[in-house]
gemmi code that builds the backbone of each chain (N, CA, C; Angstrom):
import gemmi

chains = {
    "A": [
        ("MET", (8.760, 42.083, 2.289), (9.245, 43.498, 2.210), (8.203, 44.365, 2.288)),
        ("ASP", (8.281, 45.215, 3.186), (7.344, 46.266, 3.235), (7.402, 47.157, 1.869)),
        ("PRO", (6.153, 47.104, 1.108), (6.170, 47.819, -0.130), (6.332, 49.303, 0.145)),
        ("ASN", (5.992, 49.882, 1.240), (6.531, 51.402, 1.204), (7.888, 51.624, 1.251)),
        ("PHE", (8.471, 50.521, 1.779), (10.019, 50.673, 2.069), (10.616, 50.393, 0.701)),
        ("GLY", (10.124, 49.476, -0.254), (10.433, 49.287, -1.614), (10.350, 50.560, -2.395)),
        ("LYS", (9.177, 51.265, -2.041), (9.141, 52.574, -3.163), (9.828, 53.645, -2.848)),
        ("GLU", (10.257, 53.501, -1.273), (11.084, 54.715, -0.881), (12.548, 54.468, -1.379)),
        ("LEU", (13.016, 53.254, -1.742), (14.286, 52.976, -2.103), (14.144, 53.360, -3.605)),
        ("GLU", (13.234, 52.965, -4.547), (13.042, 53.358, -5.379), (13.250, 54.893, -5.947)),
        ("ARG", (12.731, 55.416, -5.073), (12.464, 57.189, -5.104), (14.082, 57.558, -5.164)),
        ("GLN", (14.861, 57.056, -4.381), (16.313, 57.308, -4.100), (17.416, 56.839, -5.423)),
        ("ARG", (16.764, 56.147, -6.286), (17.432, 55.645, -7.418), (18.362, 56.694, -8.127)),
        ("ALA", (17.498, 57.786, -8.620), (18.091, 58.757, -9.309), (19.275, 59.454, -8.711)),
        ("TYR", (18.884, 59.795, -7.428), (20.136, 60.347, -6.635), (21.410, 59.408, -6.551)),
        ("LEU", (20.966, 58.295, -6.263), (22.294, 57.307, -6.323), (22.859, 57.271, -7.604)),
        ("LEU", (22.155, 57.028, -8.685), (22.931, 57.144, -9.917), (23.676, 58.391, -10.352)),
        ("ARG", (23.462, 59.653, -9.798), (23.869, 60.841, -10.202), (25.301, 60.403, -9.465)),
        ("VAL", (25.236, 60.048, -8.129), (26.470, 60.084, -7.425), (27.299, 59.075, -7.987)),
        ("ALA", (26.609, 57.657, -8.369), (27.683, 56.704, -8.911), (28.159, 57.192, -10.215)),
        ("ARG", (27.334, 57.827, -10.991), (27.953, 58.206, -12.385), (29.117, 59.267, -12.270)),
        ("LEU", (29.164, 60.045, -11.232), (30.087, 61.021, -10.967), (31.541, 60.289, -10.593)),
        ("GLN", (31.234, 59.299, -9.777), (32.522, 58.700, -9.381), (33.044, 57.662, -10.434)),
        ("LEU", (32.251, 56.915, -10.891), (32.848, 55.875, -11.697), (32.786, 56.343, -13.356)),
        ("ARG", (32.086, 57.458, -13.659), (32.398, 57.832, -15.037), (31.946, 56.813, -16.172)),
        ("ASP", (31.240, 56.226, -15.691), (30.900, 54.582, -16.663), (29.408, 54.558, -16.143)),
        ("THR", (28.426, 54.701, -17.192), (26.938, 54.682, -16.814), (26.441, 53.429, -16.573)),
        ("ALA", (27.077, 52.550, -17.346), (26.335, 51.068, -17.159), (27.245, 50.411, -15.780)),
        ("LEU", (28.354, 50.586, -15.453), (28.940, 50.324, -14.118), (28.190, 51.041, -13.172)),
        ("ALA", (27.740, 52.279, -13.142), (27.066, 52.961, -12.196), (25.778, 52.521, -11.999)),
        ("GLU", (25.116, 52.146, -13.180), (23.839, 51.287, -12.942), (23.918, 49.948, -12.239)),
        ("ASP", (24.824, 49.246, -12.574), (24.944, 47.870, -11.973), (25.212, 48.001, -10.306)),
        ("VAL", (26.124, 49.177, -10.270), (26.485, 49.470, -8.619), (25.156, 49.939, -7.779)),
        ("VAL", (24.525, 50.754, -8.417), (23.079, 51.193, -7.900), (22.021, 49.948, -7.578)),
        ("GLN", (22.034, 49.218, -8.687), (21.250, 47.996, -8.554), (21.603, 47.200, -7.349)),
        ("ASP", (22.948, 46.813, -7.315), (23.586, 46.268, -6.300), (23.391, 46.618, -4.884)),
        ("THR", (23.326, 48.087, -4.903), (22.951, 48.749, -3.846), (21.673, 48.377, -3.241)),
        ("LEU", (20.656, 48.852, -4.215), (19.418, 48.751, -3.609), (18.948, 46.984, -3.415)),
        ("ALA", (19.684, 46.193, -4.058), (19.341, 44.866, -3.859), (19.965, 44.495, -2.146)),
        ("ALA", (21.075, 45.110, -2.046), (21.779, 44.935, -0.554), (20.876, 45.590, 0.572)),
        ("ALA", (20.209, 46.897, 0.047), (19.294, 47.506, 1.067), (17.994, 46.525, 1.323)),
        ("ILE", (17.392, 46.028, 0.391), (16.203, 45.189, 0.486), (16.635, 44.227, 1.485)),
        ("ALA", (17.785, 43.497, 1.059), (18.308, 42.275, 2.017), (18.310, 42.818, 3.427)),
        ("ALA", (18.737, 44.261, 3.540), (19.141, 44.608, 4.715), (18.133, 45.332, 5.373)),
        ("GLU", (16.898, 45.350, 4.978), (15.582, 45.980, 5.344), (15.647, 45.918, 6.863)),
        ("GLY", (15.726, 44.589, 7.343), (15.568, 44.569, 8.814), (16.418, 45.289, 9.605)),
        ("GLY", (17.700, 45.495, 9.108), (18.695, 46.363, 9.844), (18.568, 47.790, 9.902)),
        ("PHE", (17.743, 48.331, 9.076), (17.479, 49.792, 8.876), (16.732, 50.216, 10.165)),
        ("THR", (17.398, 51.147, 11.143), (16.797, 51.172, 12.306), (16.110, 52.877, 12.295)),
        ("GLY", (16.086, 53.345, 10.756), (15.369, 54.582, 11.059), (16.165, 55.746, 11.504)),
        ("LYS", (17.273, 55.597, 12.192), (18.116, 56.706, 12.958), (18.543, 57.646, 12.065)),
        ("SER", (19.093, 57.205, 10.800), (19.373, 58.235, 9.846), (18.156, 57.985, 8.725)),
        ("SER", (18.340, 59.058, 7.765), (17.491, 58.977, 6.550), (17.625, 58.011, 5.791)),
        ("VAL", (16.861, 57.627, 4.945), (17.040, 56.381, 4.027), (18.036, 56.771, 3.061)),
        ("LYS", (18.082, 58.089, 2.974), (19.221, 58.348, 1.919), (20.585, 58.179, 2.451)),
        ("THR", (20.529, 58.783, 3.409), (21.913, 58.594, 4.215), (22.424, 57.236, 4.291)),
        ("TRP", (21.333, 56.358, 4.877), (21.654, 54.963, 4.810), (22.186, 54.191, 3.580)),
        ("LEU", (21.334, 54.510, 2.436), (21.491, 53.966, 1.004), (23.062, 54.546, 0.623)),
        ("THR", (23.330, 55.906, 0.960), (24.655, 56.322, 0.651), (25.801, 55.577, 1.087)),
        ("GLY", (25.399, 55.181, 2.324), (26.493, 54.272, 3.168), (26.599, 52.912, 2.654)),
        ("ILE", (25.863, 52.421, 1.968), (25.805, 51.229, 1.138), (26.595, 51.373, -0.255)),
        ("LEU", (26.058, 52.364, -0.724), (26.600, 52.790, -1.962), (28.025, 52.828, -1.878)),
        ("LYS", (28.471, 53.409, -0.925), (29.908, 53.882, -0.786), (30.739, 52.553, -0.849)),
        ("HIS", (30.544, 51.573, -0.376), (31.033, 50.172, -0.174), (31.133, 49.637, -1.537)),
        ("LYS", (29.915, 49.725, -2.223), (29.900, 49.318, -3.534), (30.700, 49.940, -4.560)),
        ("ILE", (30.702, 51.321, -4.471), (31.545, 52.062, -5.342), (32.975, 51.700, -5.094)),
        ("VAL", (33.266, 51.850, -3.655), (34.885, 51.528, -3.669), (35.288, 50.049, -4.305)),
        ("ASP", (34.374, 49.255, -3.957), (34.746, 47.640, -4.434), (34.780, 47.895, -5.964)),
        ("ALA", (33.850, 48.626, -6.631), (33.993, 48.451, -8.058), (35.258, 49.322, -8.630)),
        ("ILE", (35.630, 50.520, -7.738), (36.987, 51.179, -8.154), (38.009, 50.284, -7.881)),
        ("ARG", (38.102, 49.425, -6.798), (39.017, 48.591, -6.625), (39.241, 47.696, -7.826)),
        ("ARG", (38.065, 46.998, -8.151), (38.271, 46.195, -9.261), (38.826, 46.787, -10.760)),
        ("LYS", (38.456, 47.829, -10.842), (38.657, 48.618, -12.132), (40.153, 49.155, -12.032)),
        ("GLN", (40.640, 49.222, -10.855), (42.016, 49.904, -10.684), (43.138, 48.973, -11.077)),
        ("ARG", (44.052, 49.613, -12.191), (45.056, 48.664, -12.589), (46.433, 49.387, -12.193)),
        ("GLU", (46.242, 50.562, -12.093), (47.635, 51.401, -11.517), (47.174, 52.427, -10.456)),
        ("PRO", (48.132, 53.098, -9.862), (47.690, 54.166, -8.959), (47.419, 55.207, -9.392)),
        ("ILE", (46.285, 55.775, -8.933), (45.452, 57.073, -9.681), (46.462, 58.281, -9.766)),
        ("SER", (47.468, 58.320, -8.988), (48.145, 59.748, -8.425), (48.549, 60.420, -9.940)),
        ("ALA", (49.305, 59.624, -10.826), (49.916, 60.061, -11.905), (48.752, 60.512, -13.048)),
        ("SER", (47.951, 59.853, -13.162), (46.888, 60.258, -14.038), (46.073, 61.422, -13.549)),
        ("THR", (45.745, 61.416, -12.312), (44.996, 62.408, -11.757), (45.795, 64.038, -11.853)),
        ("LEU", (46.962, 63.788, -11.841), (47.630, 64.915, -11.903), (48.055, 65.395, -13.215)),
        ("ASP", (48.036, 64.671, -14.264), (48.325, 64.912, -15.554), (47.169, 65.292, -16.211)),
        ("GLU", (46.270, 64.408, -15.972), (44.880, 64.478, -16.965), (43.972, 65.605, -16.620)),
        ("ASP", (43.914, 66.076, -15.371), (42.906, 67.065, -15.183), (43.622, 68.510, -15.333)),
        ("ALA", (42.981, 69.547, -15.055), (43.479, 70.919, -15.187), (44.774, 70.778, -14.187)),
        ("ASP", (45.765, 71.675, -14.375), (46.867, 71.755, -13.460), (46.458, 72.868, -12.353)),
        ("LEU", (47.237, 72.501, -11.124), (47.049, 73.691, -10.412), (47.367, 74.997, -10.822)),
        ("GLU", (48.245, 75.034, -11.612), (48.763, 76.285, -12.282), (47.446, 76.904, -12.911)),
        ("ASP", (46.435, 76.364, -13.348), (45.250, 77.232, -13.892), (44.688, 78.165, -12.917)),
        ("PHE", (44.698, 77.808, -11.513), (44.274, 78.850, -10.677), (45.132, 79.856, -10.333)),
        ("GLU", (46.505, 79.638, -11.058), (47.422, 80.722, -10.537), (46.776, 81.957, -11.349)),
        ("GLY", (46.375, 82.023, -12.372), (45.596, 83.098, -12.849), (44.561, 83.799, -12.034)),
        ("LEU", (44.255, 83.345, -11.082), (43.346, 84.113, -10.246), (43.964, 85.019, -9.384)),
        ("PHE", (45.427, 85.015, -9.183), (46.227, 85.622, -8.361), (47.145, 86.484, -8.816)),
        ("LYS", (47.841, 87.606, -8.423), (48.618, 88.429, -8.886), (50.114, 88.005, -8.890)),
        ("GLY", (51.072, 88.315, -9.130), (52.287, 87.813, -8.821), (52.644, 87.943, -7.322)),
        ("ASN", (52.189, 88.906, -6.649), (52.563, 88.822, -5.260), (51.524, 87.902, -4.400)),
        ("GLY", (50.688, 87.312, -4.998), (49.896, 86.252, -4.211), (48.514, 86.843, -3.840)),
        ("ALA", (48.265, 88.268, -4.189), (46.855, 88.699, -3.876), (45.837, 88.338, -4.943)),
        ("TRP", (44.625, 88.397, -4.565), (43.461, 87.963, -5.484), (43.603, 89.289, -6.656)),
        ("GLN", (43.484, 88.792, -8.008), (43.234, 89.614, -9.255), (42.134, 90.353, -8.941)),
        ("GLN", (40.898, 89.359, -8.584), (39.585, 90.119, -8.372), (39.006, 89.722, -7.155)),
        ("PRO", (38.636, 90.734, -6.397), (38.056, 90.314, -5.122), (36.996, 89.359, -5.202)),
        ("PRO", (37.081, 88.430, -4.605), (35.713, 87.376, -4.274), (34.601, 88.019, -3.875)),
        ("ALA", (33.455, 87.447, -4.816), (32.291, 88.343, -4.831), (31.735, 88.098, -3.633)),
        ("ASP", (30.610, 88.791, -3.233), (29.644, 88.811, -2.002), (28.646, 87.663, -2.492)),
        ("TRP", (28.532, 86.692, -1.825), (27.422, 85.728, -2.456), (25.979, 86.197, -1.305)),
        ("GLY", (26.116, 87.036, -0.766), (24.941, 87.050, -0.081), (24.544, 86.261, 1.135)),
        ("ASP", (23.435, 86.342, 1.397), (22.768, 85.497, 2.596), (22.577, 83.964, 1.834)),
        ("PRO", (23.459, 83.063, 2.366), (23.280, 81.854, 2.012), (22.152, 81.099, 1.766)),
        ("GLU", (21.200, 81.283, 2.699), (19.927, 80.856, 2.752), (19.023, 81.027, 1.264)),
        ("GLN", (19.517, 82.278, 0.975), (18.683, 82.910, -0.236), (18.860, 81.961, -1.544)),
        ("SER", (20.240, 81.203, -1.547), (20.467, 80.294, -2.409), (20.180, 78.784, -1.969)),
        ("LEU", (20.483, 78.539, -1.061), (20.523, 77.108, -0.480), (18.944, 76.640, -0.340)),
        ("SER", (18.018, 77.563, -0.379), (16.895, 77.259, -0.079), (16.001, 76.839, -1.359)),
        ("ARG", (16.937, 77.149, -2.484), (16.171, 77.028, -3.544), (16.588, 75.855, -4.647)),
        ("GLN", (15.542, 75.147, -5.113), (15.845, 73.860, -6.161), (16.712, 74.412, -7.197)),
        ("GLN", (16.549, 75.429, -7.940), (17.232, 75.858, -8.866), (18.782, 76.039, -8.646)),
        ("PHE", (19.031, 76.535, -7.399), (20.451, 76.429, -7.081), (21.306, 75.110, -7.296)),
        ("PHE", (20.492, 74.042, -6.669), (21.233, 72.650, -6.661), (21.316, 71.868, -7.878)),
        ("ASP", (20.076, 72.603, -8.894), (20.155, 72.381, -10.269), (21.605, 72.755, -10.938)),
        ("VAL", (21.917, 73.933, -10.674), (22.832, 74.530, -11.072), (24.088, 73.907, -10.402)),
        ("MET", (24.170, 73.682, -9.227), (25.301, 73.070, -8.645), (25.744, 71.513, -9.122)),
        ("GLN", (24.495, 70.694, -9.533), (24.609, 69.444, -10.117), (25.290, 69.703, -11.529)),
        ("ILE", (25.049, 70.589, -12.307), (25.795, 70.639, -13.525), (27.125, 71.013, -13.306)),
        ("CYS", (27.337, 72.008, -12.142), (28.861, 72.333, -11.885), (29.794, 71.169, -11.489)),
        ("LEU", (28.795, 70.227, -10.973), (29.785, 68.876, -10.304), (29.855, 68.086, -11.446)),
        ("ASP", (28.985, 67.886, -12.505), (29.114, 67.093, -13.765), (30.132, 67.527, -14.449)),
        ("LYS", (30.520, 68.998, -14.243), (31.688, 69.556, -15.112), (33.081, 69.184, -14.630)),
        ("LEU", (33.028, 68.894, -13.576), (34.415, 68.465, -12.827), (35.239, 67.459, -13.772)),
        ("PRO", (36.377, 67.490, -14.055), (37.239, 66.585, -14.451), (37.020, 65.338, -13.567)),
        ("PRO", (36.969, 63.922, -14.255), (36.817, 62.630, -13.770), (37.429, 62.425, -12.543)),
        ("ASN", (38.688, 62.380, -12.603), (39.215, 62.184, -11.177), (39.069, 63.087, -10.064)),
        ("THR", (39.188, 64.269, -10.479), (38.779, 65.286, -9.606), (37.411, 64.940, -8.862)),
        ("ALA", (36.340, 64.750, -9.859), (35.064, 64.563, -9.295), (35.041, 63.271, -8.283)),
        ("ARG", (35.673, 62.327, -8.696), (35.772, 60.987, -7.920), (36.242, 61.293, -6.476)),
        ("VAL", (37.361, 62.063, -6.585), (37.860, 62.308, -5.250), (36.808, 63.250, -4.398)),
        ("PHE", (36.368, 64.233, -4.952), (35.475, 65.226, -4.354), (34.163, 64.497, -3.684)),
        ("MET", (33.812, 63.900, -4.705), (32.428, 62.890, -4.046), (32.874, 62.020, -3.074)),
        ("MET", (34.049, 61.367, -3.143), (34.525, 60.439, -1.805), (34.311, 61.081, -0.808)),
        ("ARG", (34.831, 62.403, -0.718), (35.038, 63.300, 0.434), (33.842, 63.920, 0.791)),
        ("GLU", (33.221, 64.463, -0.071), (32.055, 65.323, 0.516), (30.698, 64.776, 0.365)),
        ("VAL", (30.228, 63.754, -0.535), (29.157, 63.065, -0.378), (29.256, 61.684, 0.401)),
        ("MET", (30.390, 60.868, -0.022), (30.369, 59.626, 0.768), (31.068, 60.026, 2.230)),
        ("GLU", (31.519, 61.010, 2.529), (32.312, 61.497, 3.782), (33.494, 60.280, 3.974)),
        ("LEU", (34.132, 59.738, 3.287), (35.219, 58.990, 3.496), (36.117, 59.850, 4.272)),
        ("SER", (37.284, 59.426, 5.236), (37.916, 60.240, 5.743), (39.301, 60.508, 4.604)),
        ("SER", (40.118, 61.336, 5.003), (41.416, 61.370, 4.187), (42.143, 60.278, 4.064)),
        ("GLU", (42.301, 59.454, 5.246), (43.143, 58.469, 5.118), (42.501, 57.251, 4.288)),
        ("GLU", (40.991, 57.085, 4.584), (40.543, 56.031, 3.571), (40.689, 56.341, 2.156)),
        ("ILE", (40.379, 57.549, 1.778), (40.651, 58.165, 0.353), (41.957, 57.738, -0.145)),
        ("CYS", (42.898, 58.420, 0.724), (44.399, 58.100, 0.163), (44.796, 56.700, 0.060)),
        ("LYS", (44.162, 55.820, 0.962), (44.332, 54.667, 0.953), (43.761, 53.721, -0.446)),
        ("GLU", (42.393, 54.014, -0.548), (41.878, 53.538, -1.641), (42.417, 53.871, -3.062)),
        ("LEU", (42.817, 55.109, -3.219), (43.391, 55.636, -4.214), (44.892, 55.687, -4.502)),
        ("THR", (45.312, 55.041, -3.396), (46.957, 55.324, -3.534), (47.569, 56.570, -3.683)),
        ("ILE", (47.173, 57.616, -3.022), (47.659, 58.782, -3.475), (48.169, 59.329, -2.007)),
        ("THR", (48.943, 60.343, -2.007), (49.218, 60.976, -0.590), (48.361, 62.082, -0.192)),
        ("ALA", (48.416, 62.389, 1.011), (47.754, 63.428, 1.538), (47.769, 64.807, 0.892)),
        ("ASN", (48.983, 65.039, 0.515), (49.102, 66.350, -0.463), (48.464, 66.283, -1.698)),
        ("ASN", (48.694, 65.081, -2.347), (47.926, 64.863, -3.590), (46.422, 65.140, -3.448)),
        ("LEU", (45.825, 64.556, -2.240), (44.412, 64.653, -1.867), (44.280, 66.278, -1.682)),
        ("TRP", (44.813, 66.981, -1.043), (44.554, 68.350, -0.674), (44.522, 68.997, -2.088)),
        ("VAL", (45.415, 68.946, -2.826), (45.669, 69.594, -4.216), (44.292, 69.390, -5.117)),
        ("ILE", (44.091, 67.911, -5.102), (42.883, 67.646, -5.886), (41.538, 68.180, -5.297)),
        ("LEU", (41.453, 68.267, -3.975), (40.330, 68.870, -3.375), (40.184, 70.501, -3.528)),
        ("TYR", (41.224, 71.040, -3.630), (41.510, 72.516, -3.519), (41.114, 72.780, -5.189)),
        ("ARG", (41.237, 72.135, -6.189), (41.043, 72.290, -7.332), (39.547, 71.903, -7.837)),
        ("ALA", (38.841, 71.050, -6.891), (37.531, 70.745, -7.024), (36.669, 72.093, -6.380)),
        ("ARG", (37.083, 72.437, -5.473), (36.548, 73.560, -4.776), (36.465, 74.937, -5.560)),
        ("MET", (37.701, 75.018, -6.275), (38.080, 76.286, -6.881), (37.312, 76.374, -8.244)),
        ("SER", (37.129, 75.060, -8.869), (36.335, 74.929, -9.964), (34.846, 74.974, -9.920)),
        ("LEU", (34.422, 74.584, -8.680), (33.167, 74.666, -8.497), (32.656, 76.246, -8.021)),
        ("ARG", (33.605, 76.829, -7.334), (33.502, 78.083, -7.026), (33.131, 79.029, -8.164)),
        ("GLU", (33.954, 78.843, -9.361), (34.006, 79.685, -10.502), (32.865, 79.287, -11.043)),
        ("CYS", (32.365, 77.865, -11.307), (31.266, 77.746, -12.128), (29.869, 78.400, -11.367)),
        ("LEU", (29.790, 78.329, -10.074), (28.716, 78.647, -9.277), (28.760, 80.282, -9.549)),
        ("GLU", (29.850, 80.840, -9.370), (29.896, 82.158, -9.609), (29.364, 82.933, -10.912)),
        ("THR", (29.823, 82.082, -12.008), (29.487, 82.417, -13.281), (27.992, 82.001, -13.657)),
        ("ASN", (27.679, 80.778, -13.235), (25.921, 80.430, -13.645), (25.072, 80.727, -12.575)),
        ("TRP", (25.432, 81.133, -11.323), (24.430, 81.434, -10.191), (24.739, 82.644, -9.716)),
        ("PHE", (25.649, 83.188, -9.310), (25.587, 84.216, -8.400), (25.759, 85.555, -9.130)),
        ("SER", (26.354, 85.490, -10.270), (26.409, 86.622, -11.043), (25.085, 86.846, -11.885)),
        ("ALA", (24.345, 85.920, -11.791), (22.996, 85.879, -12.784), (22.110, 86.792, -11.997)),
        ("GLY", (21.790, 87.795, -12.578), (20.659, 88.564, -11.880), (20.606, 88.933, -10.673)),
        ("ASP", (19.258, 88.290, -10.155), (19.232, 88.520, -8.736), (19.252, 87.474, -7.595)),
        ("ASN", (20.503, 86.637, -8.163), (20.712, 85.628, -7.293), (21.834, 85.743, -5.960)),
        ("ARG", (22.205, 87.242, -5.927), (22.848, 87.732, -4.759), (21.831, 88.291, -3.833)),
        ("ALA", (21.510, 87.887, -2.908), (20.557, 88.411, -1.937), (21.038, 89.220, -0.862)),
    ],
    "B": [
        ("MET", (67.173, 86.320, 15.452), (65.677, 86.822, 15.136), (64.598, 86.334, 15.959)),
        ("SER", (64.023, 87.371, 16.563), (62.614, 86.872, 17.555), (61.823, 86.242, 16.754)),
        ("PRO", (61.050, 85.458, 17.386), (59.852, 84.671, 16.682), (58.820, 85.603, 16.220)),
        ("PHE", (58.371, 86.759, 16.447), (57.738, 87.896, 16.112), (58.212, 88.380, 14.697)),
        ("ARG", (59.411, 88.504, 14.637), (59.976, 89.114, 13.392), (59.936, 88.117, 12.525)),
        ("HIS", (60.188, 86.857, 12.938), (60.204, 85.856, 11.777), (58.827, 85.707, 11.375)),
        ("ALA", (57.778, 85.947, 12.102), (56.369, 85.706, 11.552), (56.060, 86.553, 10.573)),
        ("ILE", (56.515, 87.994, 10.952), (56.359, 89.176, 9.983), (56.993, 88.887, 8.659)),
        ("GLY", (58.153, 88.438, 8.801), (59.039, 88.282, 7.440), (58.374, 87.225, 6.592)),
        ("HIS", (57.324, 86.430, 7.017), (56.919, 85.468, 6.190), (55.240, 85.539, 5.976)),
        ("LEU", (54.878, 86.608, 5.872), (53.432, 86.851, 5.907), (52.887, 86.217, 4.390)),
        ("LEU", (51.605, 85.747, 4.896), (50.925, 84.763, 3.803), (50.293, 85.371, 2.865)),
        ("SER", (50.364, 85.139, 1.658), (49.512, 85.724, 0.692), (48.050, 85.137, 0.439)),
        ("CYS", (47.269, 85.997, -0.214), (45.868, 85.575, -0.440), (45.833, 83.987, -1.100)),
        ("LYS", (47.031, 83.783, -1.984), (46.923, 82.434, -2.450), (47.230, 81.396, -1.471)),
        ("ASP", (48.086, 81.720, -0.568), (48.601, 80.653, 0.496), (47.401, 80.590, 1.332)),
        ("VAL", (46.500, 81.566, 1.681), (45.475, 81.530, 2.577), (44.420, 80.578, 1.817)),
        ("SER", (44.293, 80.824, 0.325), (43.050, 80.196, -0.211), (43.427, 78.750, -0.073)),
        ("ARG", (44.690, 78.369, -0.230), (44.914, 76.594, -0.194), (44.804, 76.424, 1.236)),
        ("LEU", (45.289, 77.008, 2.475), (45.136, 76.642, 3.819), (43.651, 76.580, 4.188)),
        ("LEU", (42.928, 77.556, 3.832), (41.534, 77.401, 4.121), (40.805, 76.467, 3.458)),
        ("SER", (41.080, 75.707, 2.093), (40.743, 74.643, 1.629), (40.986, 73.287, 2.424)),
        ("GLN", (42.302, 73.412, 2.730), (43.091, 72.182, 3.466), (42.310, 71.968, 4.702)),
        ("ALA", (41.944, 73.103, 5.412), (41.505, 73.100, 6.698), (40.188, 72.368, 6.845)),
        ("GLU", (39.570, 72.122, 5.755), (38.539, 71.327, 5.799), (38.922, 69.637, 5.837)),
        ("GLU", (40.017, 69.336, 5.779), (40.518, 68.023, 5.995), (41.292, 67.833, 7.201)),
        ("ARG", (41.912, 68.731, 7.213), (43.056, 69.012, 8.335), (43.112, 70.339, 8.965)),
        ("PRO", (42.911, 70.464, 10.319), (42.955, 71.590, 11.133), (44.168, 72.459, 10.779)),
        ("ILE", (44.213, 73.577, 10.447), (45.385, 74.277, 10.210), (46.155, 74.384, 11.678)),
        ("ALA", (47.660, 73.951, 11.447), (48.628, 74.010, 12.735), (48.644, 75.280, 13.513)),
        ("GLY", (48.867, 75.024, 14.593), (48.563, 76.297, 15.467), (49.568, 77.480, 15.167)),
        ("TRP", (50.852, 77.327, 14.864), (51.663, 78.439, 14.376), (51.095, 78.975, 13.028)),
        ("GLN", (50.676, 78.186, 12.266), (50.083, 78.567, 10.708), (48.774, 79.179, 11.021)),
        ("ARG", (47.920, 78.770, 11.976), (46.797, 79.319, 12.163), (46.634, 80.801, 12.476)),
        ("VAL", (47.539, 81.174, 13.309), (47.811, 82.559, 13.700), (48.284, 83.460, 12.558)),
        ("ARG", (48.922, 83.008, 11.660), (49.164, 83.714, 10.419), (47.970, 83.957, 9.574)),
        ("VAL", (47.232, 82.812, 9.436), (45.909, 82.994, 8.838), (45.118, 83.999, 9.251)),
        ("GLN", (44.812, 83.748, 10.656), (44.057, 84.559, 11.364), (44.585, 86.101, 11.149)),
        ("TRP", (45.671, 86.498, 11.104), (46.193, 87.883, 11.027), (45.804, 88.137, 9.525)),
        ("HIS", (46.151, 87.405, 8.527), (45.737, 87.840, 7.220), (44.202, 88.206, 6.905)),
        ("LEU", (43.557, 87.102, 7.527), (41.996, 87.316, 7.539), (41.478, 88.579, 8.186)),
        ("ALA", (42.429, 89.068, 9.170), (41.833, 90.237, 10.129), (42.041, 91.593, 9.066)),
        ("VAL", (43.212, 91.396, 8.184), (43.213, 92.636, 7.309), (43.035, 92.471, 6.087)),
        ("CYS", (42.580, 91.277, 5.568), (42.009, 90.928, 4.167), (40.428, 90.717, 3.965)),
        ("SER", (39.696, 91.797, 3.493), (38.418, 91.600, 3.350), (38.064, 90.594, 2.060)),
        ("MET", (39.078, 90.388, 1.206), (38.992, 89.693, -0.034), (38.833, 88.095, 0.567)),
        ("CYS", (39.636, 87.754, 1.281), (39.915, 86.589, 1.789), (38.554, 86.192, 2.712)),
        ("ARG", (38.134, 87.107, 3.380), (36.954, 86.982, 4.238), (35.922, 86.299, 3.436)),
        ("SER", (35.908, 87.227, 2.198), (34.881, 87.017, 1.326), (34.881, 85.294, 0.848)),
        ("PHE", (36.167, 85.105, 0.472), (36.322, 83.808, 0.153), (36.178, 82.680, 0.960)),
        ("GLU", (36.417, 83.113, 2.306), (36.153, 82.097, 3.349), (34.583, 82.026, 3.335)),
        ("ARG", (33.867, 82.867, 3.292), (32.322, 82.749, 3.235), (31.837, 81.923, 2.145)),
        ("GLN", (32.576, 81.989, 0.974), (32.143, 81.298, -0.248), (32.412, 79.905, 0.097)),
        ("LEU", (33.489, 79.408, 0.452), (33.905, 78.160, 1.017), (32.891, 77.658, 1.964)),
        ("ALA", (32.407, 78.440, 2.976), (31.504, 78.059, 3.828), (30.096, 77.817, 3.192)),
        ("LEU", (29.730, 78.611, 2.170), (28.384, 78.416, 1.442), (28.338, 77.070, 0.691)),
        ("MET", (29.563, 76.702, 0.266), (29.782, 75.511, -0.783), (29.734, 74.303, 0.266)),
        ("ARG", (30.345, 74.344, 1.437), (30.476, 73.209, 2.314), (28.962, 72.999, 2.858)),
        ("GLU", (28.142, 73.856, 3.090), (26.727, 73.946, 3.478), (26.090, 73.387, 2.299)),
        ("ALA", (26.196, 73.850, 1.160), (25.605, 73.257, 0.133), (25.711, 71.615, -0.390)),
        ("MET", (26.894, 71.387, 0.075), (27.571, 70.060, -0.164), (26.789, 68.979, 1.139)),
        ("ARG", (26.406, 69.790, 2.207), (26.106, 69.049, 3.475), (24.452, 68.690, 3.020)),
        ("ARG", (23.956, 69.666, 2.510), (22.513, 69.541, 2.050), (22.460, 68.632, 0.959)),
        ("TYR", (23.347, 68.657, 0.038), (23.097, 67.728, -1.299), (23.110, 66.283, -0.578)),
        ("ARG", (24.086, 65.906, 0.319), (24.123, 64.563, 0.600), (23.121, 64.022, 1.543)),
        ("SER", (22.186, 64.947, 2.139), (21.465, 64.613, 3.082), (19.939, 64.271, 2.594)),
    ],
}
model = gemmi.Model(1)
for chain_id, residues in chains.items():
    chain = gemmi.Chain(chain_id)
    for i, (resn, *xyz) in enumerate(residues, 1):
        res = gemmi.Residue()
        res.name, res.seqid = resn, gemmi.SeqId(i, " ")
        for name, pos in zip(("N", "CA", "C"), xyz):
            atom = gemmi.Atom()
            atom.name, atom.element = name, gemmi.Element(name[0])
            atom.pos, atom.b_iso = gemmi.Position(*pos), 0.0
            res.add_atom(atom)
        chain.add_residue(res)
    model.add_chain(chain)
structure = gemmi.Structure()
structure.add_model(model)
structure.setup_entities()
């Protein structure tokens, strides 16, 4: 194996662990899954064409390993627990008046690049992602990081498309509130 | 009742639009619904602001995974 390739894989370990932990909510299992991913990547080194980044390629392998782990863990359909355990959709009702209008106008977050170009923004976003309730986080990461299609997620977790949209809506609204509180309303983070 | 009056009689609220904009990331808004969303966005600066917030988060997640 090319030692530089091996080093590159190791550099990605922390990122893969963050994604796996958010999905699986089980550190030991996440570590196993990441270990399996890196092992598979080493075995498949010859198949890495360099067309995508190493990170993207590894995320693809990780995706399959996580889905396998979720399948093995799954004993009952997720939909009931997802809809009960996490915050209700009703929690976001408080954001709107009786007639459905916003209580508070959504704030102006300024020039996106002012935030997206800063590592501190992504540190704050990681904290916000970590705060998502477990099943919400899992679905959000499957969609936004692993880029599974709606159909794939619904099939894997045996939820309906409507369940999926509600969960993703909750995730986005939670993330939005967290970013608003911890980044955009803090001092000079609106540019 | 003409189709035009029917549409006016069922205006979307900001709450409706916030859910549709989120849903649009997974499934494009159906034609008839899209017109109503666009009407609402044309007159509601609050929802335009929310739409920009969603776009920022979408781009943030794109960079996060890349």
